[in-house]
TORKOL-4160 file (C-alpha; in steps of 0.2 Angstrom, whole numbers, padded with zeros to 4 digits, m for minus):
296
<pt num="1" X="0071" Y="m0136" Z="0124"/>
<pt num="2" X="0085" Y="m0126" Z="0116"/>
<pt num="3" X="0075" Y="m0117" Z="0102"/>
<pt num="4" X="0057" Y="m0109" Z="0102"/>
<pt num="5" X="0045" Y="m0117" Z="0090"/>
<pt num="6" X="0041" Y="m0107" Z="0074"/>
<pt num="7" X="0023" Y="m0099" Z="0074"/>
<pt num="8" X="0021" Y="m0106" Z="0056"/>
<pt num="9" X="0025" Y="m0124" Z="0063"/>
<pt num="10" X="0012" Y="m0122" Z="0077"/>
<pt num="11" X="m0001" Y="m0115" Z="0065"/>
<pt num="12" X="0002" Y="m0130" Z="0053"/>
<pt num="13" X="0001" Y="m0142" Z="0068"/>
<pt num="14" X="m0016" Y="m0135" Z="0073"/>
<pt num="15" X="m0022" Y="m0137" Z="0055"/>
<pt num="16" X="m0016" Y="m0156" Z="0056"/>
<pt num="17" X="m0026" Y="m0158" Z="0072"/>
<pt num="18" X="m0041" Y="m0149" Z="0064"/>
<pt num="19" X="m0041" Y="m0160" Z="0048"/>
<pt num="20" X="m0035" Y="m0176" Z="0057"/>
<pt num="21" X="m0025" Y="m0180" Z="0042"/>
<pt num="22" X="m0008" Y="m0175" Z="0034"/>
<pt num="23" X="m0016" Y="m0177" Z="0016"/>
<pt num="24" X="m0031" Y="m0166" Z="0020"/>
<pt num="25" X="m0020" Y="m0153" Z="0028"/>
<pt num="26" X="m0009" Y="m0153" Z="0013"/>
<pt num="27" X="m0024" Y="m0151" Z="0002"/>
<pt num="28" X="m0031" Y="m0137" Z="0012"/>
<pt num="29" X="m0015" Y="m0127" Z="0013"/>
<pt num="30" X="m0009" Y="m0131" Z="m0005"/>
<pt num="31" X="0007" Y="m0139" Z="0000"/>
<pt num="32" X="0014" Y="m0157" Z="m0002"/>
<pt num="33" X="0012" Y="m0171" Z="0011"/>
<pt num="34" X="0030" Y="m0172" Z="0013"/>
<pt num="35" X="0031" Y="m0153" Z="0018"/>
<pt num="36" X="0017" Y="m0156" Z="0031"/>
<pt num="37" X="0026" Y="m0171" Z="0038"/>
<pt num="38" X="0043" Y="m0163" Z="0038"/>
<pt num="39" X="0037" Y="m0147" Z="0048"/>
<pt num="40" X="0028" Y="m0158" Z="0061"/>
<pt num="41" X="0044" Y="m0168" Z="0063"/>
<pt num="42" X="0053" Y="m0152" Z="0066"/>
<pt num="43" X="0041" Y="m0146" Z="0079"/>
<pt num="44" X="0042" Y="m0163" Z="0088"/>
<pt num="45" X="0061" Y="m0162" Z="0088"/>
<pt num="46" X="0061" Y="m0144" Z="0094"/>
<pt num="47" X="0049" Y="m0148" Z="0108"/>
<pt num="48" X="0057" Y="m0165" Z="0111"/>
<pt num="49" X="0040" Y="m0174" Z="0112"/>
<pt num="50" X="0029" Y="m0185" Z="0101"/>
<pt num="51" X="0014" Y="m0175" Z="0096"/>
<pt num="52" X="0004" Y="m0187" Z="0085"/>
<pt num="53" X="m0001" Y="m0205" Z="0083"/>
<pt num="54" X="0000" Y="m0208" Z="0064"/>
<pt num="55" X="m0010" Y="m0221" Z="0055"/>
<pt num="56" X="m0012" Y="m0224" Z="0036"/>
<pt num="57" X="m0028" Y="m0213" Z="0036"/>
<pt num="58" X="m0028" Y="m0202" Z="0051"/>
<pt num="59" X="m0019" Y="m0195" Z="0065"/>
<pt num="60" X="m0023" Y="m0193" Z="0084"/>
<pt num="61" X="m0015" Y="m0182" Z="0097"/>
<pt num="62" X="m0004" Y="m0190" Z="0110"/>
<pt num="63" X="m0005" Y="m0185" Z="0128"/>
<pt num="64" X="0009" Y="m0172" Z="0126"/>
<pt num="65" X="0001" Y="m0167" Z="0109"/>
<pt num="66" X="m0015" Y="m0162" Z="0118"/>
<pt num="67" X="m0005" Y="m0151" Z="0130"/>
<pt num="68" X="0005" Y="m0143" Z="0115"/>
<pt num="69" X="m0011" Y="m0141" Z="0105"/>
<pt num="70" X="m0020" Y="m0131" Z="0119"/>
<pt num="71" X="m0005" Y="m0120" Z="0121"/>
<pt num="72" X="m0003" Y="m0117" Z="0102"/>
<pt num="73" X="m0021" Y="m0111" Z="0101"/>
<pt num="74" X="m0018" Y="m0099" Z="0114"/>
<pt num="75" X="m0002" Y="m0093" Z="0107"/>
<pt num="76" X="m0008" Y="m0091" Z="0090"/>
<pt num="77" X="m0024" Y="m0081" Z="0096"/>
<pt num="78" X="m0013" Y="m0070" Z="0107"/>
<pt num="79" X="m0002" Y="m0066" Z="0092"/>
<pt num="80" X="m0018" Y="m0061" Z="0082"/>
<pt num="81" X="m0024" Y="m0050" Z="0096"/>
<pt num="82" X="m0007" Y="m0042" Z="0098"/>
<pt num="83" X="m0008" Y="m0037" Z="0080"/>
<pt num="84" X="m0025" Y="m0030" Z="0082"/>
<pt num="85" X="m0020" Y="m0021" Z="0098"/>
<pt num="86" X="m0005" Y="m0012" Z="0091"/>
<pt num="87" X="m0011" Y="m0008" Z="0074"/>
<pt num="88" X="m0020" Y="0008" Z="0078"/>
<pt num="89" X="m0021" Y="0013" Z="0060"/>
<pt num="90" X="m0030" Y="m0003" Z="0055"/>
<pt num="91" X="m0049" Y="0002" Z="0055"/>
<pt num="92" X="m0055" Y="m0014" Z="0048"/>
<pt num="93" X="m0054" Y="m0032" Z="0055"/>
<pt num="94" X="m0043" Y="m0044" Z="0046"/>
<pt num="95" X="m0037" Y="m0062" Z="0047"/>
<pt num="96" X="m0045" Y="m0079" Z="0048"/>
<pt num="97" X="m0062" Y="m0080" Z="0056"/>
<pt num="98" X="m0069" Y="m0098" Z="0058"/>
<pt num="99" X="m0088" Y="m0099" Z="0062"/>
<pt num="100" X="m0100" Y="m0113" Z="0064"/>
<pt num="101" X="m0119" Y="m0115" Z="0065"/>
<pt num="102" X="m0133" Y="m0127" Z="0062"/>
<pt num="103" X="m0136" Y="m0132" Z="0044"/>
<pt num="104" X="m0154" Y="m0124" Z="0041"/>
<pt num="105" X="m0151" Y="m0108" Z="0050"/>
<pt num="106" X="m0133" Y="m0107" Z="0042"/>
<pt num="107" X="m0140" Y="m0108" Z="0025"/>
<pt num="108" X="m0155" Y="m0097" Z="0027"/>
<pt num="109" X="m0149" Y="m0084" Z="0039"/>
<pt num="110" X="m0130" Y="m0084" Z="0043"/>
<pt num="111" X="m0123" Y="m0087" Z="0026"/>
<pt num="112" X="m0131" Y="m0072" Z="0018"/>
<pt num="113" X="m0125" Y="m0061" Z="0033"/>
<pt num="114" X="m0108" Y="m0067" Z="0031"/>
<pt num="115" X="m0108" Y="m0064" Z="0012"/>
<pt num="116" X="m0112" Y="m0046" Z="0016"/>
<pt num="117" X="m0099" Y="m0046" Z="0030"/>
<pt num="118" X="m0086" Y="m0052" Z="0017"/>
<pt num="119" X="m0090" Y="m0037" Z="0005"/>
<pt num="120" X="m0089" Y="m0025" Z="0019"/>
<pt num="121" X="m0073" Y="m0031" Z="0026"/>
<pt num="122" X="m0062" Y="m0039" Z="0012"/>
<pt num="123" X="m0047" Y="m0042" Z="0023"/>
<pt num="124" X="m0057" Y="m0055" Z="0033"/>
<pt num="125" X="m0054" Y="m0074" Z="0028"/>
<pt num="126" X="m0071" Y="m0081" Z="0033"/>
<pt num="127" X="m0073" Y="m0100" Z="0035"/>
<pt num="128" X="m0091" Y="m0106" Z="0039"/>
<pt num="129" X="m0095" Y="m0124" Z="0044"/>
<pt num="130" X="m0113" Y="m0131" Z="0045"/>
<pt num="131" X="m0114" Y="m0144" Z="0059"/>
<pt num="132" X="m0129" Y="m0152" Z="0066"/>
<pt num="133" X="m0120" Y="m0158" Z="0082"/>
<pt num="134" X="m0113" Y="m0152" Z="0098"/>
<pt num="135" X="m0097" Y="m0142" Z="0094"/>
<pt num="136" X="m0081" Y="m0140" Z="0105"/>
<pt num="137" X="m0077" Y="m0122" Z="0100"/>
<pt num="138" X="m0059" Y="m0123" Z="0108"/>
<pt num="139" X="m0054" Y="m0140" Z="0102"/>
<pt num="140" X="m0061" Y="m0137" Z="0085"/>
<pt num="141" X="m0053" Y="m0120" Z="0084"/>
<pt num="142" X="m0069" Y="m0110" Z="0080"/>
<pt num="143" X="m0069" Y="m0092" Z="0084"/>
<pt num="144" X="m0088" Y="m0090" Z="0084"/>
<pt num="145" X="m0104" Y="m0101" Z="0085"/>
<pt num="146" X="m0121" Y="m0094" Z="0080"/>
<pt num="147" X="m0133" Y="m0105" Z="0089"/>
<pt num="148" X="m0151" Y="m0106" Z="0094"/>
<pt num="149" X="m0150" Y="m0105" Z="0113"/>
<pt num="150" X="m0136" Y="m0099" Z="0124"/>
<pt num="151" X="m0121" Y="m0109" Z="0130"/>
<pt num="152" X="m0120" Y="m0118" Z="0147"/>
<pt num="153" X="m0101" Y="m0120" Z="0146"/>
<pt num="154" X="m0092" Y="m0109" Z="0159"/>
<pt num="155" X="m0078" Y="m0105" Z="0147"/>
<pt num="156" X="m0089" Y="m0098" Z="0134"/>
<pt num="157" X="m0098" Y="m0081" Z="0132"/>
<pt num="158" X="m0115" Y="m0080" Z="0125"/>
<pt num="159" X="m0122" Y="m0064" Z="0117"/>
<pt num="160" X="m0140" Y="m0063" Z="0112"/>
<pt num="161" X="m0142" Y="m0056" Z="0095"/>
<pt num="162" X="m0159" Y="m0060" Z="0089"/>
<pt num="163" X="m0176" Y="m0064" Z="0097"/>
<pt num="164" X="m0184" Y="m0081" Z="0092"/>
<pt num="165" X="m0196" Y="m0094" Z="0099"/>
<pt num="166" X="m0200" Y="m0112" Z="0094"/>
<pt num="167" X="m0219" Y="m0115" Z="0091"/>
<pt num="168" X="m0230" Y="m0130" Z="0088"/>
<pt num="169" X="m0238" Y="m0132" Z="0070"/>
<pt num="170" X="m0245" Y="m0144" Z="0058"/>
<pt num="171" X="m0252" Y="m0144" Z="0040"/>
<pt num="172" X="m0271" Y="m0142" Z="0038"/>
<pt num="173" X="m0272" Y="m0159" Z="0030"/>
<pt num="174" X="m0265" Y="m0167" Z="0045"/>
<pt num="175" X="m0276" Y="m0158" Z="0057"/>
<pt num="176" X="m0291" Y="m0163" Z="0047"/>
<pt num="177" X="m0287" Y="m0182" Z="0048"/>
<pt num="178" X="m0281" Y="m0183" Z="0066"/>
<pt num="179" X="m0289" Y="m0168" Z="0074"/>
<pt num="180" X="m0281" Y="m0153" Z="0083"/>
<pt num="181" X="m0274" Y="m0157" Z="0101"/>
<pt num="182" X="m0282" Y="m0146" Z="0114"/>
<pt num="183" X="m0270" Y="m0149" Z="0128"/>
<pt num="184" X="m0251" Y="m0151" Z="0129"/>
<pt num="185" X="m0253" Y="m0169" Z="0135"/>
<pt num="186" X="m0263" Y="m0173" Z="0120"/>
<pt num="187" X="m0248" Y="m0172" Z="0109"/>
<pt num="188" X="m0242" Y="m0189" Z="0117"/>
<pt num="189" X="m0256" Y="m0197" Z="0106"/>
<pt num="190" X="m0252" Y="m0187" Z="0090"/>
<pt num="191" X="m0239" Y="m0191" Z="0077"/>
<pt num="192" X="m0225" Y="m0179" Z="0081"/>
<pt num="193" X="m0210" Y="m0177" Z="0069"/>
<pt num="194" X="m0195" Y="m0176" Z="0080"/>
<pt num="195" X="m0178" Y="m0169" Z="0076"/>
<pt num="196" X="m0162" Y="m0173" Z="0084"/>
<pt num="197" X="m0154" Y="m0156" Z="0086"/>
<pt num="198" X="m0137" Y="m0150" Z="0092"/>
<pt num="199" X="m0143" Y="m0145" Z="0109"/>
<pt num="200" X="m0159" Y="m0154" Z="0116"/>
<pt num="201" X="m0166" Y="m0170" Z="0122"/>
<pt num="202" X="m0173" Y="m0181" Z="0108"/>
<pt num="203" X="m0192" Y="m0183" Z="0109"/>
<pt num="204" X="m0194" Y="m0172" Z="0125"/>
<pt num="205" X="m0202" Y="m0155" Z="0122"/>
<pt num="206" X="m0201" Y="m0142" Z="0135"/>
<pt num="207" X="m0213" Y="m0127" Z="0132"/>
<pt num="208" X="m0218" Y="m0112" Z="0141"/>
<pt num="209" X="m0237" Y="m0109" Z="0143"/>
<pt num="210" X="m0251" Y="m0102" Z="0154"/>
<pt num="211" X="m0245" Y="m0113" Z="0169"/>
<pt num="212" X="m0227" Y="m0110" Z="0167"/>
<pt num="213" X="m0214" Y="m0122" Z="0160"/>
<pt num="214" X="m0221" Y="m0140" Z="0155"/>
<pt num="215" X="m0214" Y="m0155" Z="0147"/>
<pt num="216" X="m0222" Y="m0168" Z="0136"/>
<pt num="217" X="m0214" Y="m0184" Z="0129"/>
<pt num="218" X="m0218" Y="m0186" Z="0110"/>
<pt num="219" X="m0215" Y="m0198" Z="0097"/>
<pt num="220" X="m0220" Y="m0203" Z="0079"/>
<pt num="221" X="m0216" Y="m0214" Z="0064"/>
<pt num="222" X="m0205" Y="m0200" Z="0056"/>
<pt num="223" X="m0189" Y="m0192" Z="0064"/>
<pt num="224" X="m0174" Y="m0184" Z="0056"/>
<pt num="225" X="m0158" Y="m0175" Z="0061"/>
<pt num="226" X="m0161" Y="m0160" Z="0049"/>
<pt num="227" X="m0173" Y="m0147" Z="0052"/>
<pt num="228" X="m0177" Y="m0143" Z="0034"/>
<pt num="229" X="m0182" Y="m0161" Z="0031"/>
<pt num="230" X="m0194" Y="m0161" Z="0046"/>
<pt num="231" X="m0201" Y="m0144" Z="0040"/>
<pt num="232" X="m0205" Y="m0152" Z="0023"/>
<pt num="233" X="m0213" Y="m0168" Z="0031"/>
<pt num="234" X="m0224" Y="m0156" Z="0041"/>
<pt num="235" X="m0230" Y="m0148" Z="0025"/>
<pt num="236" X="m0233" Y="m0165" Z="0018"/>
<pt num="237" X="m0245" Y="m0168" Z="0032"/>
<pt num="238" X="m0236" Y="m0181" Z="0042"/>
<pt num="239" X="m0237" Y="m0173" Z="0059"/>
<pt num="240" X="m0234" Y="m0160" Z="0072"/>
<pt num="241" X="m0217" Y="m0151" Z="0073"/>
<pt num="242" X="m0209" Y="m0139" Z="0085"/>
<pt num="243" X="m0199" Y="m0127" Z="0075"/>
<pt num="244" X="m0192" Y="m0109" Z="0076"/>
<pt num="245" X="m0202" Y="m0095" Z="0070"/>
<pt num="246" X="m0188" Y="m0089" Z="0059"/>
<pt num="247" X="m0190" Y="m0106" Z="0049"/>
<pt num="248" X="m0209" Y="m0108" Z="0049"/>
<pt num="249" X="m0215" Y="m0090" Z="0050"/>
<pt num="250" X="m0218" Y="m0089" Z="0031"/>
<pt num="251" X="m0227" Y="m0105" Z="0030"/>
<pt num="252" X="m0238" Y="m0100" Z="0044"/>
<pt num="253" X="m0242" Y="m0083" Z="0035"/>
<pt num="254" X="m0247" Y="m0092" Z="0019"/>
<pt num="255" X="m0258" Y="m0105" Z="0029"/>
<pt num="256" X="m0247" Y="m0120" Z="0023"/>
<pt num="257" X="m0245" Y="m0123" Z="0042"/>
<pt num="258" X="m0256" Y="m0119" Z="0056"/>
<pt num="259" X="m0251" Y="m0116" Z="0074"/>
<pt num="260" X="m0256" Y="m0129" Z="0087"/>
<pt num="261" X="m0258" Y="m0124" Z="0105"/>
<pt num="262" X="m0254" Y="m0106" Z="0102"/>
<pt num="263" X="m0253" Y="m0102" Z="0120"/>
<pt num="264" X="m0237" Y="m0113" Z="0121"/>
<pt num="265" X="m0220" Y="m0109" Z="0114"/>
<pt num="266" X="m0201" Y="m0113" Z="0118"/>
<pt num="267" X="m0189" Y="m0099" Z="0120"/>
<pt num="268" X="m0176" Y="m0100" Z="0107"/>
<pt num="269" X="m0167" Y="m0084" Z="0105"/>
<pt num="270" X="m0151" Y="m0083" Z="0094"/>
<pt num="271" X="m0134" Y="m0081" Z="0102"/>
<pt num="272" X="m0117" Y="m0078" Z="0097"/>
<pt num="273" X="m0106" Y="m0089" Z="0107"/>
<pt num="274" X="m0087" Y="m0088" Z="0108"/>
<pt num="275" X="m0072" Y="m0093" Z="0120"/>
<pt num="276" X="m0070" Y="m0080" Z="0134"/>
<pt num="277" X="m0052" Y="m0078" Z="0129"/>
<pt num="278" X="m0058" Y="m0070" Z="0113"/>
<pt num="279" X="m0069" Y="m0057" Z="0122"/>
<pt num="280" X="m0057" Y="m0043" Z="0116"/>
<pt num="281" X="m0055" Y="m0049" Z="0098"/>
<pt num="282" X="m0060" Y="m0036" Z="0086"/>
<pt num="283" X="m0065" Y="m0048" Z="0072"/>
<pt num="284" X="m0076" Y="m0057" Z="0083"/>
<pt num="285" X="m0084" Y="m0041" Z="0090"/>
<pt num="286" X="m0087" Y="m0034" Z="0072"/>
<pt num="287" X="m0094" Y="m0050" Z="0066"/>
<pt num="288" X="m0106" Y="m0052" Z="0080"/>
<pt num="289" X="m0112" Y="m0035" Z="0079"/>
<pt num="290" X="m0114" Y="m0036" Z="0060"/>
<pt num="291" X="m0124" Y="m0052" Z="0061"/>
<pt num="292" X="m0135" Y="m0045" Z="0075"/>
<pt num="293" X="m0139" Y="m0030" Z="0064"/>
<pt num="294" X="m0142" Y="m0041" Z="0048"/>
<pt num="295" X="m0154" Y="m0052" Z="0057"/>
<pt num="296" X="m0163" Y="m0037" Z="0064"/>
């Protein structure tokens, strides 16, 4: 390799990988398809490798492309942190900050916090994605994940930012028709509304109670992949749900939902999760501390 690749080309290449399309990348960056194609070709020539498998609708990384993508992410992040480290006069965080979280929590809690963060730090470019699925922070180029539950991955750092727990509850109308379960095992015979969340086993509820941690297998005629839908179905009287207090707290206070088996709950604290290589990032630190204070 005679010449070093341009940072701009590495950044554009990462955007292509993120969007999985030249067209989508061009649209997001406000440039032409031809420009995107040309710069990727220049990068391939500079590195003397083929980076992408191209089809009419999408692109995929080659084996060499996967290696280059990993290095490009590290290089771009290091350049960003270099700027933060040497700019002593910069008192405020700046630059791109890509954040992901689940849809319900994102709409109701995280997005208002980020709105306030954007007003406080106008030099930040904040991108929020609501994803009800498991997320690979590094491969998908996210700086921060606000999730219920801490990370198990060894290359990620988890910082607890808010206390929370999941509780069992149902509408009074449902309990009048079907009775109130008196034991955890009795839930197996009840109509339970199950949600397939980002992190957790479908239909398997693990709760902490008087006898420690216990597990019950539940089912019912209704299930969904969205917590807000499950919440509404519970309000409509369709069954028992296991939901976070941040979500069902107001409904419990109004009496629209009633706690079932109140001696049981599932720990579900809120964590800020980020790659270990970003542990010194000023923008990640400031954002995490801001959201923590906002949720409090």
